C-alpha positions in Angstrom: 0.0 0.0 0.0 1.5 3.3 -1.1 0.7 6.5 0.8 0.2 9.8 -1.1 3.2 12.0 -1.4 3.9 14.4 1.4 6.2 16.7 -0.4 3.3 19.1 -1.3 1.7 19.1 2.1 1.7 22.2 4.3 3.0 22.3 7.8 -0.6 22.6 9.0 -1.5 19.4 7.1 1.4 17.5 8.5 0.6 18.7 12.0 -2.9 17.5 11.6 -1.6 14.1 10.5 0.6 14.0 13.7 -2.5 14.6 15.8 -4.4 11.9 13.9 -1.7 9.2 14.3 -1.2 10.1 18.0 -4.9 9.6 18.6 -4.8 6.3 16.7 -1.9 5.0 18.9 -4.3 5.2 21.9 -5.9 2.0 20.6 -2.7 0.2 21.6 -2.8 1.5 25.2 -4.6 -0.4 28.0 -4.9 0.4 31.7 -2.1 -1.2 33.8 0.5 -0.8 31.1 4.0 0.5 31.7 4.8 2.8 28.7 7.8 4.2 27.1 7.1 7.8 26.4 8.9 9.0 23.3 10.3 12.3 22.3 9.6 14.8 19.5 6.5 16.6 18.3 4.4 13.5 17.4 5.3 11.6 20.6 4.5 14.7 22.6 1.0 14.8 21.2 0.6 11.2 22.3 1.8 12.0 25.8 -0.7 14.9 26.0 -3.6 12.6 24.9 -2.5 9.9 27.4 -2.4 12.6 30.1 -5.9 13.7 29.4 -7.2 10.2 29.9 -5.2 9.8 33.1 -6.5 13.0 34.6 -10.1 12.0 33.7 -9.6 8.6 35.3 -10.3 6.5 32.2 -6.7 5.3 32.0 -4.2 4.1 34.6 -0.6 3.8 33.3 2.9 4.5 34.3 5.7 5.7 32.0 9.4 6.1 31.5 10.2 9.2 29.3 13.0 9.1 26.7 14.1 12.7 27.3 14.0 15.5 29.9 11.5 17.4 27.6 9.2 14.3 27.6 9.7 13.9 31.3 8.6 17.5 32.0 5.6 17.2 29.7 4.5 13.9 31.3 4.7 15.4 34.8 2.7 18.4 33.6 0.1 16.0 32.1 -0.1 14.0 35.4 1.3 10.7 34.1 3.0 8.7 37.0 6.6 8.1 36.1 9.0 5.2 36.7 12.8 5.0 37.0 14.8 2.3 35.1 15.5 -0.6 37.3 16.8 -4.2 36.9 14.1 -6.5 35.6 11.8 -3.8 34.5 10.2 -4.5 31.1 7.8 -2.0 29.5 4.7 -3.2 27.9 4.7 -0.6 25.0 7.0 2.1 23.8 5.4 4.8 21.6 7.8 7.1 19.7 8.2 8.9 16.5 10.9 8.7 13.8 12.8 10.9 11.4 12.6 8.3 8.6 10.8 4.9 8.3 12.2 2.6 5.7 11.5 -0.9 4.5 11.2 -3.6 7.2 10.4 -0.7 9.7 14.1 0.2 9.9 14.4 3.7 11.3 16.5 6.8 11.6 15.9 8.6 14.9 17.7 11.2 16.9 16.7 14.4 15.2 15.6 15.7 18.5 18.8 14.6 20.2 17.3 11.8 22.5 18.5 8.8 20.5 20.4 7.1 23.4 17.5 7.0 25.8 15.1 6.3 22.9 17.0 3.2 21.9 17.4 2.0 25.6 13.7 2.4 26.2 12.8 0.6 22.9 15.1 -2.2 23.8 13.5 -2.5 27.3 9.9 -2.8 25.8 7.9 -5.8 24.7 6.5 -3.8 21.8 7.8 -0.7 20.0 5.1 1.3 18.2 6.3 4.0 15.8 3.9 6.9 14.9 4.5 9.3 12.1 3.1 11.6 9.5 3.3 10.8 5.8 6.5 12.7 5.3 8.5 10.2 7.3 8.0 7.1 5.1 10.9 6.5 2.7 12.0 3.9 0.2 15.6 4.0 1.5 17.1 5.5 4.6 19.6 8.3 4.5 18.2 11.5 3.1 17.9 12.6 6.7 21.4 13.0 8.2 22.2 10.1 10.6 22.7 11.4 14.2 25.6 9.8 16.1 25.9 10.6 19.8 29.6 11.0 20.8 31.6 11.4 24.0 32.9 15.0 23.7 36.6 14.1 24.2 36.5 11.8 21.2 34.7 14.0 18.7 37.7 14.7 16.4 38.6 11.0 16.1 35.0 9.9 15.6 34.7 12.4 12.8 37.8 10.9 11.1 36.3 7.4 11.4 32.9 8.6 10.0 34.7 10.1 7.0 36.5 6.8 6.4 33.1 5.1 6.3 32.0 7.5 3.6 30.1 10.0 5.7 30.4 13.8 6.1 30.0 14.5 9.9 28.8 17.9 11.1 28.9 18.8 14.8 25.4 19.8 15.8 25.2 23.2 17.5 22.6 24.9 19.7 20.0 26.8 17.7 21.3 30.3 16.7 24.8 29.8 18.2 28.1 28.1 17.5 28.1 26.2 20.7 27.9 22.4 20.5 24.5 20.9 21.2 24.6 18.9 24.5 22.4 15.8 25.0 20.6 14.8 28.2 23.6 12.5 28.8 26.1 15.4 28.4 27.3 14.1 25.0 27.6 15.8 21.6 25.9 14.8 18.3 27.4 14.5 14.9 24.9 14.7 12.1 26.4 12.4 9.5 25.6 12.8 5.9 26.0 9.4 4.2 23.4 9.9 1.4 21.1 7.0 0.8 22.3 4.1 2.9 22.7 0.9 0.9 23.5 -1.4 3.8 22.2 -0.1 7.1 23.2 -3.2 9.1 26.9 -3.0 8.0 27.0 0.8 8.7 25.4 0.2 12.1 28.0 -2.4 13.0 30.9 -0.2 11.9 29.6 2.8 13.9 29.2 0.7 17.0 32.8 -0.3 16.8 34.2 3.3 16.9 35.5 4.2 20.4 33.7 7.2 21.7 30.4 6.5 20.0 27.7 6.4 22.7 24.9 5.5 20.3 23.7 6.1 16.7 20.3 6.8 15.2 19.9 3.6 13.1 17.1 1.6 14.8 17.2 -1.7 13.0 14.9 -4.5 14.1 13.4 -2.5 17.0 10.0 -1.5 15.6 7.2 -4.1 15.5 4.5 -1.8 14.2 4.3 1.6 12.5 1.3 3.8 12.3 1.6 6.3 9.5 -1.1 9.0 8.9 -2.0 10.2 5.4 -4.5 13.0 5.6 -7.3 11.6 7.8 -6.4 7.9 7.3 -3.9 5.8 9.3 -2.1 2.8 7.8 -0.7 0.1 10.0 2.6 -1.5 8.9 3.6 -4.6 10.8 6.5 -7.0 10.2 5.3 -10.0 8.1 1.9 -8.7 7.4 0.3 -6.6 4.6 -0.4 -3.0 5.4 -3.9 -2.3 6.7 -6.1 0.8 7.2 -6.7 1.2 10.9 -10.5 0.7 10.7 -9.9 -2.8 9.2 -8.0 -4.0 12.2 -9.6 -6.6 14.5 -6.8 -6.8 17.0 -4.0 -4.3 17.8 -1.4 -6.3 19.7 
């Protein structure tokens, strides 16, 4: 199933799609769940919607946020929060993506929270990706790949990224020349590889570089993706044909 192109859609149309897909994700949430609460604009809409139901008493959940921004929003919305601990497995992680490719491989980290996002996804039984129609791509890589790096090692990591065929750019704080600092006090290199022919091999090479804390290739993490196209939501699941949301009988 092919979604209509998003290149001609306005910011307002894409924002409406984000709201639509965030609302659709609520169908996956049940009382008693422990949730991963993602970061970014679409995930924040989901957090707000969950918070509304928590405050009204129709939903009882607990969550672990993937960033300080998401933590602040979840607290404001009245969602009880958990801390990571040994043996804790989350029922469902709901988060956005910068790109969604074939087999639900992802690029994430545009908002700078990739390390916590990957840790929470790994600790969850089910990782549900939600996105507007602009995020679905035939091949990953048009969006620069974020790589979180220990500050001391930045020059050497940049050298290694260049050897892998990438062009690393140190992310800076908006409107300044100061390096952007993540919640974990690391820096981010936005690495321009162009379209990525072999994400698995690139992922392995990046993981082997000393100083790389995490990278934004999420391969094999997502079980399901919800992608809004205008007012419709399509569900993509590994091993199953795409389905419009109203056609679904069971969500998990």
